[in-house]
C-alpha positions in Angstrom: 0.0 0.0 0.0 3.1 2.3 0.4 3.0 3.0 -3.4 -0.2 5.0 -3.0 0.8 7.1 0.0 -0.1 10.8 -0.4 3.2 11.8 1.2 6.8 11.5 0.2 8.0 8.0 1.1 11.7 8.9 1.6 13.2 12.2 2.7 16.5 13.7 4.0 16.2 16.5 6.5 19.2 18.8 6.7 19.4 21.7 9.0 21.5 23.3 11.8 21.4 22.0 15.4 18.3 23.1 17.3 16.1 23.9 14.2 13.6 21.1 14.6 14.9 18.1 12.7 13.8 15.7 15.4 10.3 17.2 15.5 10.0 16.9 11.8 11.1 13.3 11.8 8.6 12.5 14.6 5.8 14.2 12.7 6.5 12.3 9.5 6.6 9.0 11.4 3.2 9.7 12.9 1.8 10.6 9.5 3.1 7.3 8.0 1.6 5.3 10.9 -1.8 7.1 10.5 -1.8 6.3 6.8 -1.5 2.6 7.7 2.2 1.9 7.2 3.4 -0.9 9.5 5.8 0.4 12.1 8.6 -2.1 11.3 8.6 -0.8 7.7 9.6 2.7 8.8 13.3 3.5 9.1 14.5 6.7 10.8 18.2 7.5 11.0 19.8 10.2 13.1 23.3 10.9 14.5 23.1 10.2 18.2 21.3 7.7 20.5 19.9 10.6 22.4 18.2 11.9 19.3 16.9 8.5 18.4 15.4 8.1 21.9 13.8 11.6 21.6 12.2 10.7 18.3 10.6 7.7 20.0 9.3 9.7 22.9 7.8 12.4 20.6 6.1 9.8 18.3 4.5 8.2 21.4 3.5 11.6 22.8 2.0 12.8 19.5 0.0 9.6 19.0 -1.2 9.7 22.7 -2.3 13.3 22.3 -4.2 12.6 19.0 -5.8 9.5 20.5 -7.1 11.6 23.4 -8.4 14.3 21.0 -10.2 11.6 19.0 -11.7 10.1 22.2 -12.9 13.6 23.2 -14.5 13.9 19.8 -16.8 10.8 20.4 -14.6 8.5 18.4 -14.4 10.7 15.3 -11.1 10.8 13.5 -9.3 14.1 13.2 -11.0 15.9 10.4 -7.8 17.8 9.4 -5.9 14.6 8.6 -8.5 12.3 7.2 -6.2 9.4 8.0 -7.5 5.8 7.4 -6.1 4.5 10.7 -7.1 6.0 14.0 -4.5 7.4 16.4 -5.3 4.8 19.0 -4.8 1.9 16.5 -1.6 3.5 15.3 -0.4 3.8 18.9 -1.2 0.2 19.6 0.6 -1.0 16.5 3.6 1.2 17.3 3.8 -0.2 20.9 3.5 -3.8 19.7 6.3 -3.3 17.2 8.7 -1.6 19.6 11.2 -4.5 19.5 11.3 -4.4 15.7 11.5 -0.6 15.2 14.2 0.9 13.1 14.8 4.2 14.9 18.6 4.1 14.8 21.9 6.0 14.6 23.8 5.8 11.4 26.5 3.5 12.7 24.1 1.1 14.3 22.1 0.8 11.1 25.1 0.0 9.0 26.4 -2.4 11.7 23.2 -4.3 11.5 23.4 -4.4 7.7 27.0 -5.6 7.8 26.2 -8.3 10.3 24.0 -10.0 7.7 27.0 -10.8 5.5 30.3 -10.2 7.3 32.3 -12.9 5.6 31.4 -11.6 2.1 32.7 -8.2 3.2 36.0 -9.7 4.5 35.1 -9.3 8.2 35.3 -11.8 11.1 31.9 -13.6 11.5 31.5 -12.4 15.1 33.2 -9.1 14.8 32.9 -6.3 17.5 32.6 -2.7 16.5 35.3 -0.4 17.9 34.8 3.3 18.3 37.2 5.7 16.5 39.2 6.2 19.7 39.9 2.5 20.0 40.7 2.2 16.3 43.2 5.1 16.6 44.8 3.5 19.6 45.2 0.2 17.8 46.8 2.0 14.9 49.2 3.7 17.2 50.1 0.5 18.9 50.9 -1.2 15.5 52.9 1.9 14.6 55.0 1.5 17.7 55.6 -2.2 16.9 56.8 -1.3 13.4 59.3 1.3 14.8 60.7 -1.3 17.3 60.7 -4.1 14.8 64.1 -4.0 13.3 66.6 -2.1 11.1 65.0 -2.8 7.7 61.5 -1.7 8.7 62.8 1.3 10.6 64.9 2.4 7.7 61.9 2.1 5.3 59.9 4.3 7.6 62.7 6.8 8.0 63.2 7.0 4.3 59.5 7.5 3.7 59.4 10.3 6.3 62.4 12.0 4.7 60.6 11.9 1.3 57.6 13.6 3.0 59.3 16.2 5.1 61.9 17.1 2.5 64.1 18.9 5.0 61.1 20.8 6.5 60.6 18.6 9.5 61.5 19.2 13.0 59.1 16.8 14.7 60.1 13.3 15.8 59.7 10.4 13.5 56.9 9.1 15.7 55.0 12.4 15.6 55.4 12.6 11.8 54.1 9.1 11.3 51.2 9.6 13.7 50.2 12.7 11.9 50.3 10.9 8.5 48.1 8.1 9.8 45.6 10.5 11.4 45.4 12.7 8.2 45.5 10.1 5.4 44.5 6.7 6.7 40.8 6.9 5.7 41.6 8.3 2.3 44.1 5.4 1.6 41.7 2.8 2.8 39.2 4.1 0.3 41.6 4.4 -2.6 44.8 2.3 -2.2 45.8 2.4 -5.8 49.5 3.6 -5.6 49.3 5.2 -9.1 46.8 7.7 -7.7 49.3 8.5 -4.9 51.8 10.5 -6.9 52.6 7.7 -9.4 53.9 8.2 -12.9 50.5 7.8 -14.4 49.2 10.7 -12.3 52.2 12.8 -13.1 51.6 12.3 -16.8 47.9 13.1 -16.4 48.7 16.3 -14.6 50.9 17.1 -17.6 52.9 20.0 -16.1 56.4 19.7 -17.5 57.4 23.2 -18.6 60.8 22.0 -19.8 62.7 24.2 -17.4 65.3 21.9 -16.0 68.3 24.2 -15.8 67.5 26.5 -12.8 71.0 28.0 -12.7 70.8 29.1 -16.3 67.3 30.5 -15.8 68.5 32.4 -12.8 71.3 34.0 -14.8 68.9 35.1 -17.5 66.4 36.6 -15.0 69.1 38.2 -12.9 70.8 39.8 -15.9 67.5 41.3 -17.1 66.1 42.3 -13.8 69.4 44.1 -12.8 68.4 46.9 -15.3 65.3 47.6 -13.3 67.0 47.8 -9.8 69.4 50.2 -8.1 72.7 48.8 -6.8 71.3 48.2 -3.2 68.3 46.3 -4.5 70.4 44.3 -7.0 72.6 43.1 -4.0 69.5 42.2 -2.0 68.0 40.3 -5.0 71.2 38.3 -5.5 71.1 37.2 -1.8 67.8 35.4 -2.6 69.4 33.2 -5.3 69.4 30.0 -3.3 65.9 30.5 -2.0 64.5 31.3 -5.4 66.1 28.2 -7.0 65.0 26.0 -4.1 61.4 27.0 -3.9 59.1 24.0 -4.3 55.7 25.2 -3.2 54.3 25.5 0.3 55.1 28.3 2.7 56.8 31.2 1.0 59.8 32.6 2.8 60.5 35.5 0.5 57.9 38.1 -0.3 59.2 38.7 -3.8 58.4 35.1 -4.7 54.7 35.6 -3.7 54.7 38.9 -5.6 56.0 37.3 -8.8 53.6 34.4 -8.5 50.7 36.9 -8.0 51.7 38.7 -11.1 51.6 35.6 -13.4 49.0 35.6 -16.2 48.3 31.9 -17.1 46.6 33.0 -20.4 49.8 34.7 -21.8 52.4 32.8 -19.7 54.0 36.1 -18.8 54.2 38.2 -15.6 52.7 41.7 -15.1 54.0 44.3 -12.7 55.2 43.2 -9.3 57.1 44.9 -6.4 60.5 44.2 -4.8 61.4 46.0 -1.6 58.8 48.6 -2.1 59.8 49.3 -5.7 57.2 48.7 -8.4 58.7 46.7 -11.3 56.9 47.1 -14.6 58.6 44.5 -16.8 59.2 44.9 -20.5 58.3 42.1 -22.8 61.5 40.1 -22.3 61.5 40.4 -18.5 57.7 39.5 -18.4 58.5 36.4 -20.4 61.5 35.4 -18.2 59.5 35.9 -15.0 56.8 33.7 -16.5 59.3 31.0 -17.1 60.5 31.3 -13.5 56.9 30.9 -12.3 56.5 27.8 -14.4 59.8 26.5 -13.1 58.4 26.9 -9.5 55.1 25.3 -10.4 56.9 22.3 -12.0 59.1 21.9 -8.9 56.1 22.2 -6.6 54.2 19.5 -8.5 57.1 17.2 -8.4 57.6 17.9 -4.7 53.9 17.2 -4.0 54.1 13.9 -5.9 57.2 12.9 -4.1 55.6 13.6 -0.7 52.5 11.7 -1.8 54.5 8.7 -2.8 56.2 8.8 0.6 52.8 8.9 2.4 51.6 6.0 0.3 54.6 3.9 1.0 54.0 4.3 4.8 50.3 3.6 4.5 50.8 0.6 2.2 53.3 -0.9 4.7 50.9 -0.3 7.5 47.6 -1.3 5.8 48.2 -5.1 5.7 49.3 -5.2 9.3 46.2 -3.3 10.4 43.9 -5.7 8.5 45.6 -8.7 10.0 45.2 -7.2 13.5 41.5 -6.7 12.9 41.1 -10.3 11.9 43.1 -11.6 14.9 41.2 -9.4 17.4 37.8 -9.9 15.6 37.2 -6.2 15.8 36.4 -3.4 13.3 35.9 0.3 13.4 32.9 1.8 11.6 35.2 3.6 9.2 37.0 0.3 8.4 33.9 -1.4 7.0 34.1 -1.9 3.2 
């Protein structure tokens, strides 16, 4: 009979906290019950157990109030609704179906679904659900085991961290690895294909090879041309930045002039417009605009290669860790909600 219901059968209610989502869900459940839908065929999902319990209380309260109004009206149904099932009958059906009701939190609903076919999903048959805190502690415990395991594993982890930090570290290896797991674990579990983590296929797909491999030669060209736009003091200051300009690979910008040149880049023409250096506005001629454009593309190329290198380092750590974590889940017979396939 659900096919002929005069109200929408499925809906998603999205709103800020305290705006009446629970009240709206309770109202819809009451309407479905009054239209004759069996209670066990209604599924209502919310975020917290408290909200699920509140929905139950409100449905019972609304049906009880409506039954009282109907009783006061000498048994007549509420004229405004014109429902085929009385409030009292709806309340009775709802109470009888309490053990079978599907008023659940999101995680409890999916846990119930997964328990129907755990083996097919690669989970232990009698698995227990961990909360995210327990899952994080298990991952940290396994990480500690890997660091204590031996020279070969330790060197792999150190090399991977070095690829990621690229000289910008400062934190301990443990802190770096823990941060990587916390930040990227779920993304890797969802997409473990190494080629998508900075692999050669991804680099080719991004297709950003500007052909600027000789940074030293490019510096000489830019320096020679820019010198004509600067006084002696500024020329000396510019030349002090040589190592930083050539080493820039994206991320935090130590030198303001790098940010200024990047901001002046026009991707349509491939050239740079005016920029400032030490409070002096530089209005480049055609040749300097072209050279600065080449410098920007050199930086972007290096930044992309750096990002891919970091990403490959992250993937090497997560790949090494992933199998150990899955084995630990099978041994302990436990799984976190975020680990379910």
